[in-house]
C-alpha positions in Angstrom: 0.0 0.1 0.1 1.1 3.4 -0.8 2.4 5.0 2.5 1.0 8.2 1.7 -2.6 6.7 2.0 -1.7 5.9 5.7 -0.8 9.5 6.4 -4.2 10.7 5.3 -6.2 7.8 6.5 -4.9 7.8 10.4 -6.1 11.4 10.9 -9.3 11.1 9.1 -10.4 8.0 11.0 -9.3 9.4 14.2 -11.4 12.7 13.2 -14.5 9.9 12.6 -13.8 8.3 16.3 -14.0 11.8 17.8 -17.3 12.8 16.0 -18.9 9.5 16.9 -17.7 9.8 20.5 -19.5 13.2 20.7 -22.6 11.7 19.1 -22.5 8.8 21.6 -22.4 11.2 24.5 -25.6 13.3 23.4 -27.8 11.3 25.7 -25.3 11.8 28.7 -23.8 8.4 28.7 -21.3 6.8 26.3 -21.9 3.1 25.3 -23.1 0.5 24.2 -24.5 1.0 21.0 -23.9 1.8 17.3 -22.0 5.1 17.9 -19.8 3.5 20.6 -19.0 0.6 18.3 -18.8 2.5 15.0 -16.6 5.1 16.7 -14.1 2.4 18.3 -14.0 0.5 14.9 -12.8 3.6 13.2 -10.0 4.1 15.7 -9.0 0.7 15.3 -8.6 1.3 11.6 -6.8 4.4 12.4 -4.1 2.7 14.5 -3.5 0.2 11.7 -2.7 3.3 9.6 -0.8 4.8 12.2 1.3 1.8 12.3 2.1 2.2 8.7 2.8 5.9 9.0 5.4 5.1 11.9 7.2 2.8 9.4 7.4 5.3 6.8 8.5 8.0 9.5 11.3 5.7 10.4 12.5 5.3 6.8 12.5 9.2 6.1 14.4 9.5 9.6 17.2 7.3 8.1 16.4 3.9 9.9 18.9 4.9 12.8 18.7 3.4 16.4 16.7 6.4 17.5 14.1 6.1 14.8 13.9 2.3 15.1 13.6 2.6 18.9 10.9 5.3 18.4 8.9 3.2 16.1 9.2 0.0 17.8 7.8 1.8 20.9 5.2 3.1 18.8 4.2 -0.4 17.7 3.9 -1.6 21.2 1.6 1.4 22.0 -0.7 0.7 19.0 -0.8 -2.9 20.1 -2.1 -2.2 23.6 -4.6 0.6 22.3 -5.9 -2.1 19.9 -6.3 -4.3 22.8 -8.0 -1.6 24.8 -10.3 -0.7 22.0 -11.1 -4.2 21.2 -12.0 -4.9 24.8 -14.3 -1.9 24.7 -16.2 -3.0 21.7 -16.5 -6.7 22.9 -17.9 -5.4 26.4 -20.2 -3.0 24.2 -21.6 -6.0 22.6 -22.1 -8.1 25.8 -23.6 -5.3 27.9 -27.4 -4.5 28.0 -26.8 -0.9 29.1 -24.1 1.6 30.3 -24.3 0.5 34.1 -23.8 -3.1 33.0 -20.8 -2.4 30.7 -19.2 -0.4 33.7 -19.5 -3.5 35.8 -17.8 -5.6 33.0 -15.0 -3.1 32.6 -14.4 -3.1 36.3 -14.2 -6.9 36.0 -11.4 -6.6 33.1 -9.4 -3.9 34.7 -9.2 -5.8 38.1 -7.1 -8.7 36.2 -3.6 -8.1 37.3 -1.4 -6.2 34.8 -4.6 -5.2 32.3 -4.9 -1.6 33.8 -1.2 -0.8 34.0 -0.4 -2.2 30.5 -3.5 -1.9 28.3 -4.9 1.3 29.9 -2.0 3.2 31.6 1.6 2.9 30.2 1.2 0.9 27.3 -0.7 3.6 25.3 1.7 6.3 26.4 4.1 4.7 24.0 1.9 5.5 20.9 2.1 9.4 21.8 5.7 9.4 22.6 6.6 7.6 19.5 4.5 10.0 17.2 6.2 13.3 18.8 9.6 11.7 18.8 9.5 10.6 15.2 8.3 14.1 14.0 10.7 15.9 16.1 13.5 13.9 14.6 12.3 14.7 11.1 12.2 18.3 11.9 15.8 18.1 13.3 16.8 16.6 10.1 15.0 19.5 8.2 12.6 17.1 6.4 9.5 19.1 7.8 9.0 22.6 8.9 9.1 23.6 12.5 5.3 23.9 12.7 4.8 20.1 11.7 5.6 18.9 15.2 3.7 21.5 16.8 0.5 20.5 15.2 1.2 16.8 16.2 1.8 17.7 19.7 -1.3 19.7 19.8 -3.2 16.7 18.5 -1.6 14.7 21.3 -2.3 17.1 23.9 -6.0 17.9 23.0 -7.6 14.8 24.4 -5.8 15.2 27.8 -7.5 18.9 28.0 -10.9 18.0 26.6 -11.7 14.7 24.8 -14.7 16.3 22.9 -12.0 18.4 21.0 -10.7 15.3 19.4 -11.9 16.2 16.0 -10.0 19.4 16.1 -6.9 17.8 17.2 -7.3 15.1 14.1 -7.8 18.2 11.9 -4.4 19.5 13.2 -2.9 16.0 12.7 -4.2 15.8 9.2 -2.5 19.1 8.1 0.8 17.9 9.7 0.6 14.5 8.0 -0.2 16.0 4.8 3.3 17.5 4.9 4.7 14.2 5.9 3.0 12.6 2.9 4.4 15.2 0.5 7.9 14.5 1.9 7.3 10.7 1.6 6.3 11.2 -2.0 9.2 13.5 -2.7 11.7 10.9 -1.1 10.6 8.0 -3.0 10.8 9.9 -6.4 14.3 10.8 -5.3 15.1 7.4 -4.6 13.8 6.1 -7.9 15.9 8.7 -9.8 19.0 7.8 -8.1 18.6 3.9 -8.3 21.4 2.3 -10.3 20.1 0.0 -12.9 22.4 -3.0 -13.3 23.3 -3.9 -16.9 21.7 -6.9 -18.2 24.2 -9.8 -18.3 23.9 -11.7 -21.6 23.2 -15.3 -21.3 26.1 -17.6 -22.3 25.6 -19.6 -25.3 
């Protein structure tokens, strides 16, 4: 798949999750229901595209130890977030109402290690990798200084007010569009500089 697609799809699907999250809360509670499930599925899809984006950002950063470490941390963070959102989706299907879903969440989070790995520490790696990779690209002058600023804004917005997630995703889309252009230019340059080996005539 063209990596530039990931740079567009990841923020668009994150924006979709943010919108459905707002719609889900219009009645005063969130989940279970169609909006809950649809929003969570959208973000799981976004996480898949984030993994592709991290892979491309690592390539653009030169595949060095720092970029590799950040991307690897990002993959771990993505895995824990997928686990978290998968739990949300499954419990949403199992629960008859919001109160029952809350009790099911308490049971899952009471399992030793789940709260710490899936809900607390693990997801932080996703955000650290996202910021770290784009800062490295900015330091290497692959992107403008405003690009990491918008990425950081997207990361911080949910911690301030989760209902502002669509705004944060819009900031991320602008920054990722810049990364998509860099990716395209880099691959075109690689194609122009690739040495084509001369064909070796078959022996008669």
